[in-house]
N, C-alpha and C positions, 0 to 999 in steps of 0.2 A: 658273704663276708665283705666283699667290696661295698655293698649297700650300707652295712653297718659302719664301715670306716668313713663313708661319705656323710652319714648322719652325725657322727662324732665331730667331723671337720667343720660342719656348719653350725655356727653358734645360735642360741635361741634368739638373740637380737636380730641376726641376719634372716632367720626364718620368719620372724614377725614382719620384717621389712618386705620380704618377698610376698607374703600374704597380703600386705596392704597395697602393693603396687597396682593390682587390677582395680582397686577402688580409688586409690589416690590419683592416678593419672586422669581418669575422667573428671574428678573433682577439680584438679588443677586446670584442665582444659576449660571447664565451665567458669572457674574463677577468672581465667585469662579473658574469656569472652565478655564477662561482666565488666572487667576493667576497660576493655575496648568500648563497650557500650557506654560506660560512664564518660569516657573521653569524647565519644561522638555526641552525647547529650549535653556536654559542658557548653559554656558560652562560646559561641563561634562555630559550633558543630553544624548548625543549620546553614550558616553562611558558607562554610567550607564545602558542604554537599552541593549547594546551589552553584558555587563556582566550578566544581569538578564536573557536574552534569552539563553545565553550560559550555565548558571547554570540549566535552565529548560530542555535544550536539552542534556546536558552532553558533549558538544563539543564547541570549540571556535567559536564565531560568529563575523563577520565583516560587518559593514554597511558602504559601501564605496562611495555611491552616494548621491542623495538628501535625506533630512531628515526634516520632518515636523510633526506637531501635528494635530491629527484628533479628533474632539469633538463628531461627530455623525457618524453612529448610536451608536457606543461605543467609549469611549475615548481611545486614543492610539496614535501611531505614524505610519507614512507611509513614503515610500522612495523608493530608487532604489539601485540595485547592492548589494544584501545581499549574503554573502558567509558563509556557515557552514563548519567547518573543515579548512583545509589548514595549512600553507600558500601556499605550492606547490600543483600543480594539482593532483598529486597522492594521496594526503591526503584530497582532497575536497569531502565532503559528499553531498553537494547540493549547487547550484547556482540559484539565482532568479533575474530577471530583475526588478520586482516590488514586494513590500512587504507591508503588513499591520499587525501591532502588537497591539493586544487589551490588555489593562491594567486594573486591578481591581480598581474600583473607591474608595471604602471605605478605603483601605490601603493607597491610594494615598493622601487622605485628611490628613493622618498622615505623609506625605512625605516618604512613603514606596512604592517601585515600585515592584509589583507582576504581572508577565506576565500571561495572561489567554488564549490567542489564537494567532495563527500565520497563516497568509494567504499569500501564495506565488503564483505569476503569471509569467508564461513564463520562464522556467528554465530547469535545468537538475538535476537528482538525481542519485547518485552512491552508491547503497546499500553496495557494497563490501568494501567501504572506511569508514563504520561506526566504530567509536571508542568512547568509553565512556571517562570519565574524566581521567582514568588511563588505557586505553585500553578497550577491550570488557568487562572486569569486574573491579570493583574498588579494592582498596587495602584490603578491608575486605572480598573480595570474592563475593560480591553481584553485580549484573549487574546494571550499571548506565542507568536509563530509563528516557525518557522525561516525564514531569509532566504537559504538557499543556492540558487545558480543550478542546480545539478544534484546529485541524490542517486542513487546506484546501489547496489543490493544484489545479491549473488550467493551462492547456496548458503546461504540463511538459513532459520531455523525461526521461524515466527510462532506464539507461545504465547499462547493465549487463556485467561484465568483465572489460576490459580496457576502456580507454577513447573512443576508436573506436570500442567497442564491440557491442553486440546485443542491439538494441534500440526499445523501446515500448513507444508509445505516450499515456499519460494519459490526456484526455480532462478535467476531473474533478475528484477529490478524496477528501473525507471528513472522518475524524476520530474524534470521540468525547470521552471525559472522559478516556483518555488512562493513565493507572497507573497500578502498581503492584496489582494483585488480580483479581477483577471482569473483565469479558471480555468486551472489548470496541468495540462498533459497528462501522463499516466503510462501505463506498460505493466507487466504482471505475467505472468510465466510460472510457473504453479503445478503442481508435480509431481502427476501423476495427474488433474488437474482442468482442464487446458487453459490458454487465454490470456485475459487481461482487458485491454481498452483503454478508457481513459476520461479524464475531466478532473475536477479537484477545485478548486472555488471556495470561498474562505474570506472571510467578513466579520468583522473584529475586533469590531465593535459591531453587533448584540448577541451576538457570539460564536457564530455559526452557520456551518456549511459545507454546501454542496450538492455531491453526487457524482453524476456520470452515468457509466455504464460499460456495456460490451458484453462479456459473457463467452461465449467460444466454446469448445465442447468436442465430443467425438465424438457426443454425444447430441443436440446442438442449440445454440441460442443463447438467452441471457438478457440482456435489456435492463433496466437498473435505474436508478432515480433515488432518491437518499437525501437527506433534509433533516434535519440533526442539530444540536441545541443542546448545546454543550459544558457550559455552566453548569448546565443542568437534566438532562443525561445522557439526553435522550429525543429522539425524532424520528419521522419517517414514511418509509415505503418504498413505492414503486410499481414494479412489475416486469411484464414481458411475456416469457413463456417459450414459445419455439417448438421443438417436438419433431418429429423426422422422421416419427413415426407419427401425428401429429395435423394435420388440415387447418387448424384454427383455433388461434391462440395462447392460452395459459393466462394469464389476467390475475390479478394479486395486488396487494392493498393492505393495509397493516397499520400499526399504531403500535408503537413499541418503547421500552423503558427499559433502559439498561445498568446493571447492579448488580454488586456485588463478586463474587457467586457465579454470575453468568450474565446472560442477556438475557431479559427478559419481553416477549412478543409479544401484543398485544391487538387487538381489533376487526379480526380477520383477515377479509378478503373475497376469495373465489376465484370466478372466472368463466370459463366455457368455453362458447363459443357462447351458447345461451339458458339455460344451466344455471349454478347458483351454489351456493356453500357458505360457511359462516361459522364462526368459533370462536376459539380461543385456543391459545397454544403457549408454549414456553420452551426455552431452551438453557442447560443447566447445564454449567459449565466447571471443575468440581472435578477431583479425582484420577481419577474415572471419568466422563468427559464423556458427556452423554446429551441427546437431543432428545425433547421431549414435545409431542404435537400432538393436539388434540381438535376435530373438525369435525362440523358437522351440515348436511345438505342435505334440503330438502323433496322434491325429485325429482331422480333421476339416471337418465339413459337412455343406456346404453352403445350402443344402436343408432344414436343420433344422434352420439355421439362417434366411433364406428367404423362408418360406414355401409357396408352391403353393396355390393360392386362399386366401392368407393372406391379409395384409393391402395394397397390391399393391407395396410393396417395392421390391427392387432388388439391386444386387451389383452395377449396372450402376447408379441407382438413388442415392445410398449412395455415390458413387464416385463423382457424379455431385454436391451433397450437400456439400461435403467436399472440393470441388475444390476451392482453394484460393492460394494466393501468400504468402507463409510463409516467415517470416523475416530471415530465415536461411536455409542453404542447408540441405536436408534430405537424409541420407544414411541408408537404412534399408534392413534387410534380414530376411525372415520367412521360416524356414524349417518345412515341414509337413511330418510325417511318412506315414500317410494315408489320402489322400485328396479326398473328395466326392463332386461332383457337377453334377447336371442334370442327375443323375443315373449312371454317370461314376465314376471310381475309379482310382486314380493316386497314386502310392507309391513312396516315396522319392522326393516329389515335393519341389521346391525352388522358392520363390517369392522374388524379390529384386527391389530396386530403388536406383539410384545414384551409388556410389562406395561402395566397401566392408567396413562395419562399422569398425572403428578403434579408440579406446580410449587410445592408448599408450601415447598420449600427457599428460595424467593425472597421469601416473605412476611416483611415486617419487615426485609428485607435492605437495607442502605444502597445 
């Protein structure tokens, strides 16, 4: 009886309306999205996106190729030939053949364009050319930082130094929630070098960042902590390297200064079990990239590093595991006051590869 009364109370027109709601609401939503798409594609839409992405990154952005609206999986725009920085090559921070830019939906309903994410495919990244809105720091002394919720790179070449400098291929990289304050997680898949997972924390004042990362590859694991000052272009690095052939981790501490022609490494301290070495090094990133390392150790005992009856490791096994084709020439020298191996003792031993290490190219370099 109550059901019959309810059916009589609901008019046929109201019943038709209720039946149309499940179909009408999605159609209304799609129509609204198409209206937003039309607004984005209208004259000035490309310039507005360039301006908003540039504000989020802190550098000028140019969308020079195709440009279209994407409704799914997230509303935004896609296209080709995105350039960050410029206009001349020496000032280009990044180039990408394809791009996808995600836009926040709720502000868009109020005709406000807020960029949430940036995805770049097949391009090049030049970290040495990064400049904020007024250089590395803004006019009030605070560092200009990107405020994107997510940045994704696929098939990208990281170029260190000049345009023809050291190149490293990033097959995929993702960073989320990058902003001043809390550390932002990131992952990197690096061709031929394995996977890196870590977090990047950035403080605008005094313009320093701290990076913690775990690099995993076929030869072992490298845990790293980096403290870097953007305004001074210098910092400190601490690392622990675990190799399959070594029972104990190799500890590393050093200071570094980033210069136009490369990176100067000073106060290097290496430790393995009870043994240690110290020295200096540099990484030159010019047309012919090279690494130069000079170390000295008072005592080096291979019998302690590779104990007999241990885990089956040996200097030969370690060398075979680390045998790879580095992307740069290696020039290194190790001087040992007292060298022990297989029960023998050699005083004043010198081990070297390549030519004599030389970092004079960085002297007086800004």
